[in-house]
C-alpha positions as a printed Julia matrix, in Angstrom:
80×3 Matrix{Float64}:
   4.96   -8.75  -6.45
   5.92  -11.1   -3.71
   4.02  -14.36  -3.68
   3.81  -14.0    0.09
   2.02  -10.64   0.18
  -1.6   -10.09  -0.74
  -4.39   -7.76   0.3
  -5.0    -9.77   3.44
  -1.37   -9.97   4.6
  -0.46   -8.42   7.91
   1.07   -4.96   8.06
   4.25   -6.6    9.35
   4.44   -8.88   6.31
   3.8    -5.98   3.93
   6.48   -3.84   5.57
   8.93   -6.74   5.44
   8.24   -7.13   1.7
   8.65   -3.37   1.16
  11.99   -3.34   2.99
  13.19   -6.38   1.02
  12.16   -4.66  -2.23
   9.88   -7.61  -3.05
   6.98   -5.21  -3.61
   6.69   -1.46  -4.15
   4.43    0.94  -2.32
   2.64    1.6   -5.61
   2.02   -2.13  -6.11
   0.67   -2.48  -2.58
  -1.55    0.54  -3.04
  -2.99   -0.76  -6.32
  -3.66   -4.12  -4.66
  -5.63   -2.37  -1.92
  -7.45   -0.02  -4.3
  -8.59   -3.02  -6.31
  -9.86   -4.66  -3.12
 -11.68   -1.47  -2.13
 -13.39   -1.29  -5.5
 -14.45   -4.95  -5.33
 -15.64   -5.06  -1.72
 -16.47   -1.57  -0.49
 -19.9    -1.12  -2.08
 -22.08   -3.01   0.39
 -20.13   -2.01   3.5
 -19.18    1.56   2.51
 -16.13    1.48   4.78
 -14.18    3.9    2.58
 -16.49    6.89   2.23
 -14.11    9.42   0.64
 -11.81    7.95  -1.99
  -8.73   10.09  -2.62
  -6.88    7.74  -4.93
  -4.83   10.45  -6.64
  -3.3    11.64  -3.39
  -2.76    8.04  -2.29
  -0.88    7.32  -5.52
   1.26   10.45  -5.04
   2.12    9.31  -1.51
   3.0     5.8   -2.74
   5.27    7.2   -5.46
   6.95    9.45  -2.88
   7.41    6.46  -0.53
   9.01    4.4   -3.3
  11.35    7.31  -4.1
  12.29    7.62  -0.43
  13.0     3.88  -0.19
  15.11    4.09  -3.37
  17.23    6.74  -1.59
  17.72    4.33   1.31
  15.23    5.97   3.63
  13.03    3.94   5.94
  10.27    4.76   8.33
   8.02    2.82  10.64
   5.15    2.72   8.11
   6.82    4.08   4.94
   4.89    2.82   1.92
   2.22    0.92   3.83
  -1.3     1.69   2.53
  -3.4     3.08   5.39
  -6.82    4.61   5.85
  -7.53    7.06   8.62
């Protein structure tokens, strides 16, 4: 993983690292899932955890990037 990207990096920095193939969508997701597990308890910001579907989406994003595809937020971990 890029030394310049961590769980507190900006979305712009994460997307730049994804596009440069310095980090994968799966790696970014796991970084964020770890942060959620460590910090979410007291604040309960993530109420419904759908990690399996998030992993599937990250794998699909990495596959798309491997085919040369790009999108505005392709591979960026997001909560809605």
